[in-house]
Each structure stands twice: as C-alpha cells, then as structure tokens.
C-alpha positions in Angstrom: -90.4 149.8 51.2 -89.5 152.8 49.3 -92.0 154.4 46.1 -89.5 153.2 43.4 -89.8 153.0 39.3 -92.1 150.8 38.3 -94.3 151.1 41.7 -97.9 153.0 41.5 -98.5 156.0 43.5 -100.4 155.1 47.0 -104.5 155.5 47.2 -103.6 158.4 49.4 -106.1 161.5 49.6 -104.7 165.0 50.4 -106.1 168.5 50.5 -106.1 170.9 47.1 -106.7 174.3 47.7 -109.3 173.9 50.7 -110.3 171.3 52.8 -113.3 170.8 50.4 -111.1 169.9 47.9 -109.6 166.5 47.8 -107.1 165.6 45.6 -106.3 161.1 45.2 -103.4 161.5 44.4 -103.6 158.0 42.5 -106.4 159.8 40.1 -104.8 163.2 39.7 -102.5 161.1 37.9 -104.4 158.7 36.3 -104.0 158.7 32.1 -102.0 161.8 32.5 -98.0 162.3 32.1 -96.5 164.5 35.0 -94.1 165.5 37.6 -94.6 165.7 42.2 -92.7 167.2 43.9 -92.6 166.7 47.5 -91.0 169.0 49.5 -90.4 169.5 53.6 -92.3 173.1 53.7 -93.9 175.9 52.4 -92.1 179.4 52.5 -88.2 177.2 53.4 -85.2 178.0 52.1 -84.9 174.9 49.8 -88.7 174.7 48.6 -87.9 178.4 47.8 -85.1 178.0 45.7 -86.2 174.7 44.2 -89.8 175.8 42.7 -89.5 178.5 40.6 -87.8 176.6 37.7 -90.6 174.5 37.5 -92.9 177.7 37.2 -90.3 179.5 35.3 -90.2 175.9 33.0 -93.9 175.1 32.7 -94.7 175.6 29.3 -91.5 173.6 27.8 -92.3 170.8 30.5 -95.6 170.9 29.2 -94.6 171.0 25.4 -93.3 167.3 26.7 -96.0 166.2 27.7 -96.6 167.0 31.4 -100.3 167.8 32.4 -99.5 168.5 36.1 -96.8 169.0 38.0 -97.2 168.8 41.4 -96.0 170.2 44.8 -97.0 167.3 47.8 -95.6 168.6 51.4 -97.3 168.2 55.3 -98.7 172.1 55.2 -102.4 172.6 55.4 -103.7 174.9 52.2 -103.6 178.5 53.8 -99.5 177.8 53.3 -100.3 176.4 50.2 -102.1 178.6 48.4 -100.0 181.9 49.9 -96.9 179.9 48.7 -98.1 179.4 45.2 -99.3 182.5 45.2 -95.9 184.6 45.9 -94.3 182.3 43.2 -96.1 182.7 41.1 -97.0 179.1 40.6 -100.8 179.5 40.0 -102.2 177.3 37.0 -98.8 176.2 36.8 -98.4 174.3 40.0 -100.8 171.8 41.7 -100.1 172.0 45.1 -101.0 169.3 47.6 -101.5 169.6 51.2 -101.0 166.0 53.7 -102.0 167.8 56.0 -102.2 164.4 57.6 -99.1 162.7 57.1 -100.6 160.0 55.0 -98.4 159.8 51.4 -94.6 159.4 53.6 -95.7 156.5 55.7 -97.6 154.8 52.7 -94.2 154.9 51.2 -91.2 154.6 52.8 -90.3 158.3 52.2 -91.6 160.4 55.7 -88.8 161.6 57.3 -89.6 162.9 61.5 -89.0 166.5 61.8 -91.4 167.3 64.7 -89.1 168.7 66.6 -88.6 171.0 63.8 -91.9 171.7 61.8 -94.8 170.4 64.3 -95.4 166.6 62.0 -94.3 164.1 60.3 -92.4 164.7 56.7 -92.1 163.6 53.3 -88.6 163.6 51.9 -87.3 165.9 48.8 -88.6 163.7 45.7 -89.4 163.6 42.6 -90.8 161.6 40.6 -92.4 161.1 36.8 -95.6 159.7 36.6 -97.0 158.1 33.4 -100.7 157.0 34.4 -99.9 157.0 38.0 -96.8 154.3 38.1 -93.7 155.9 38.5 -91.4 156.2 35.5 -88.5 157.8 37.1 -87.8 159.2 40.3 -84.9 160.6 42.3 -84.6 161.1 46.2 -82.4 163.7 47.8 -79.8 162.4 50.1 -80.0 165.5 52.2 -83.8 166.8 52.6 -82.5 170.3 53.7 -81.0 170.9 49.8 -82.2 170.1 46.1 -79.7 168.6 43.6 -81.2 166.3 41.7 -85.1 167.2 42.8 -84.6 170.5 39.8 -86.2 170.7 36.8 -83.2 170.4 34.8 -83.2 166.9 35.4 -86.9 167.0 34.7 -86.9 168.0 31.2 -83.6 165.3 30.8 -85.7 162.8 31.8 -88.8 163.7 29.0 
C-alpha cells in the first residue's frame, strides 16, 4: 500500500539533529499543519534545487498556517545538519534522518538505490499534513526531478 491522501502518517521514529533526538513522525505532525518532503539524498543536485524555495517562502508558508516543514531523507544527521546549514534553512526546515530506511517500507514509498547510495531511499514526494493526516500528496514520476514537489505547489494547496 502506498501512502495517499486521507491516510495517517505511520508511527515511524527517525533522528533529528543528533542520534539522541528521536522524532516520531506521527507525533511531530500531531495537532499541527505542515509539509513533509521526501528527498532522495542530502547535497544531491535536484534536492539542492528543490529546498531553497521552501526556505525563501518560509514566511509565506508560515502565514498560511504551516508550523513544520519536515525534510525526510535516508541520510545521517551529520549530512542533514551540514546541508541545512549550507542552504540557510536552520530554524525553517526540520531535518529528519531515516537512517534505518523505515519510512519507505512502511508507506510503499521506498526505492532501492543501494547501487548508488548504499541503502534504500524514499521516492521524492511532498505531503500536506494536518494533525498527522495526509491532506494532499504528490509523488514525482521521476525521483531525479522536482516537478510537482515544489514550494509553488505547496502554496497552491494552502
């Protein structure tokens, strides 16, 4: 089963800024409106092009009620923290490190990229989440591109 509109986020725990910071995705979005972005890899070309729009439009998203912008990747916290800092997203983006690649199998959004990245990854997707429930969702047909998982699309949803 693939995660879709109307579904509740799975009860998956990932890592935040450090291994000690455990973040349960379902709890993170409980009682909140937010965007959840699934990206393939920190520092990769498409991901580097995708995220700056969310940083630039942070105040617009916040004004429309967005309380959290989560960026989920199957990378470790060192990469995700350095990437967030380089992009200027600190205080705007919440980096979510799925180092055990649990989200993909739990949602049907996993993609086997062990030959390229050494582990399972998530497809590129974007979800508008309200109180832990997926309200809107898009999945890129080609995960190497960001066509529908854009800040423009997020703002249209809101």
